[in-house]
N, C-alpha and C positions, 0 to 999 in steps of 0.2 A: 825482674826482667820485663821489659815492655812487650806488649802483645804485638806480634808482627802483622797480624791480620787487620785490615781496615775495618772500622766499626760502621755498621749500618743501623739506622733506626729501626726498631721493631714496631709492631702495631700499637704498642702502648704509648709510643712517642708520636703517633700520627696526630696531625692537626685536628682540633676539635671543630666540628661544624656547628654553627649557631643558627637556630631557626627563630626568627622574630615573628611572633604571632599575637593575635588578639582573641579574647574569648568573652562571651556574654554570659553573665551569671544571672539565672532566674530561678527563684525558689517559689513553689506553689504547694500548699498543703504539706509543708515540711519535707519536700523532695526537690532535688535539683534536676532541671531539664538538661538532657544530654542527647547527642545525636551520633549516629554511626554511618559513615559513608560506605558505599558498596565495596570499595577497595580496601577497607580497614577491618581489623578484627577487634578493635577497642572503641569505646565511646569517648567522645570529646565534647567540650563546650561548643555550642554554635559559635562560629567566628572563622577566622582565617588570617591571611596575610594582607598587608597593605599593597595597593597598586602604587606605582611611582607618583609622587606628589600628593598622595592622600594623607589627611590627618587621621589620628586614631578614630575620632568621631565619625568621619566619613567612611572609613574602612569597616568599622564594626557595624555601622548601619547598613552598608551595602551587603556585607557578608551574611548578616542575619536575615535580611530580606531575601537574598538569593537562596539561602539554605532552607529557611523555615517559613518564609512569607510574612514575617512581622515587620511593622514599621516602628523603629525605635523613636522614642521621644528624646531627642538630643538635649532638650532643656533640662532633663532630669538625669542625664548621663553623669555617673560618678565612678571614680576609681574604686575597685574592690580590693585588689591585691596584684602584686607582680610575683610570678612563680618562676624559679629557675630549676629545671629538672632534666632528667634524661628525656630525649625525644623519641617517642615510641615509633618503631618501624623505620628508623633512619640510620641504623648501624650503631655500634658500640661507642663511637666517639661523638655522637650527635647530642646536642643539648638544645632545649627550647627555653626561650624567655617569653612567657605568656603573660601579657598584660590583660587583666580581667576587669571588666566594667559591669555595672548594673544600671538599669534605666527602666522607665515606664515604656509602654508600647501600645500600639493599636493593631487590630486584626486578629485573625485566628491562625493557629499553627497549622501550616500546610507544607509538609516536607517537599522539597524540590526533588527532581529526578536523581540527583547525586546522593541523596540521603536514603539509606536502606532502612533505617529504623530510628525512631524517637523513643526515648525512655525517661522515666522519672526515677531518680536514684536517691536512696538514703546512704548513710555511711557504710553499711554492710555490703553495698554493691560496688565498692571502690575497686575490687579485683577485676571488674569488667571494663575498667577505664584506663586511658592513657595515664602515665605517671603524674603529669601536671594536673589533670582533672581529679585524680585521687587526692592530691594535695588540697585542691579547692574543697572537696568533700570533707576533708579533715578540718579545715579552717571553719567551714560552716557548722560542723558538729561542735567544735570547740566554742563557737559563738551561741550555741543552743538554737540554731535556725533550722536544722534538719534532724531527722530521727536516725537511730542506729540502723 
């Protein structure tokens, strides 16, 4: 017998929110550079979202300079990986597509006012990171570039 009640979508059928972001991967002394904003409880890669009309190169250079004061050498910019994972702090249906780049740079790390903390992480620190950053740590460990 057919169900006489109309069906309503439950929360598991809600639309997925996709966050498109860029991250800069920098390893020094076998540790990954990570940053935490004042309003976040997890660490992320330096980076962020594109402004309208920006290329990936323009956006990652702007975001890294704004967040930690470094000037990226865009001639050396190369794709590291693209991560698809849960988006930390954006609800159960949010996903992030994080396009990660590596490059040379000039300057000294000087966190901007929005950055509460800078840290250097090995694989064992992944529990302190957003899911996408934890995946980057795993990939770097698998490549033998960072320590446990």
